[in-house]
N, C-alpha and C positions, 0 to 999 in steps of 0.2 A: 504494500500500500504506500504510494507516494503521497507525501504531505506538503502543503504550503503552510508554513507557520509564520505568524505575524504578531509579535508582542509590541506593546506600546508602553513606555515608561512615563507615567504622569506624576504630578506632584503628590498625590495622595494614594493612588492605586496604579498597579501595573496590570494591564489587560492583555489577554492572549486570545487570538482567533486563529483557527486552523481549518483547512479544508482538505479532505482526502479525495481519492480517485472517484469515490461514489458520490461526491459532492455533499458529503455529510459535514456539517459545520460543528466544530468543537470550540468550547469557550472555557476560560478560567480567569479568575481575578485574585490578586493578592495585594497586600499592602506594599507600597514603595518604601524602600529604605534609602533615603537620600545619600547616606554615606557609602552605600554599596548597591548601586542600581542593578547590577547583574543578579543580586540575590532575589529581587522581585521577579525577574525573568525565570530564574531557576524554580522558584516557588510555583509559578503558574504552570510551568512544564510538568512538575510533579503532580499538581492538582488535576491537570488535564488527563494524566495517564498516557500521554502520547510518547512514542519512542522517537527521540531526536534523530536516531540513525536512519529513520525512514523519511526524513525531511529532504524533499527535492529542492525546495527553496526556503530561505529564512530571511524575512524582511523586518527590520526593526524600526519602529517609529519612536520619536522622543517628544512627546507633548511638553515635557519639562523644559527641553531646550528651546522649543518654539516660544513658550510662554516667557522664558527669560529674555529672549530677543525682543519680543513684542512689548514687554513691560519695562524693558531697559533696566533690569535689576541685576544683571551680571557684571563681571569685571569690566572696567574701562579698557578698551583695546583700540589699536590702530593698525592699519595695513599700509605699509610703505612699499611702493613699487617704482621702477624706473620709468622714464618717459616712454610712451608708446604702448604701455600695458593696459589699455582701456578695457580689455575683455575680463579683467580680474574682478 
C-alpha cells in the first residue's frame, strides 16, 4: 500500500492527513511541542498507525512558520545579494 503522508506543524496542534492507494483518508492530531517540532510529527504517525516505510511521498507543511512570517514575530533578518540578483 503506497501512502501520501502530509503532516502540518501548527502553533498548538500538529495534524496529519494521509491517503492510501484505495483513496482511504487517515487522520491524526497531537499537541505541538515548540521546542521539538518533529516530536509532534512522530506522535501523529504513531496515533495514525501508519507504516512510514510505505510512504510514497511525504509533504510537510508548517503553519507555525507561515504565521511567524505573517505576524512578523520572528527574528529580524536581512538578505544581502549582489547587483543583478533580482530573482532572489
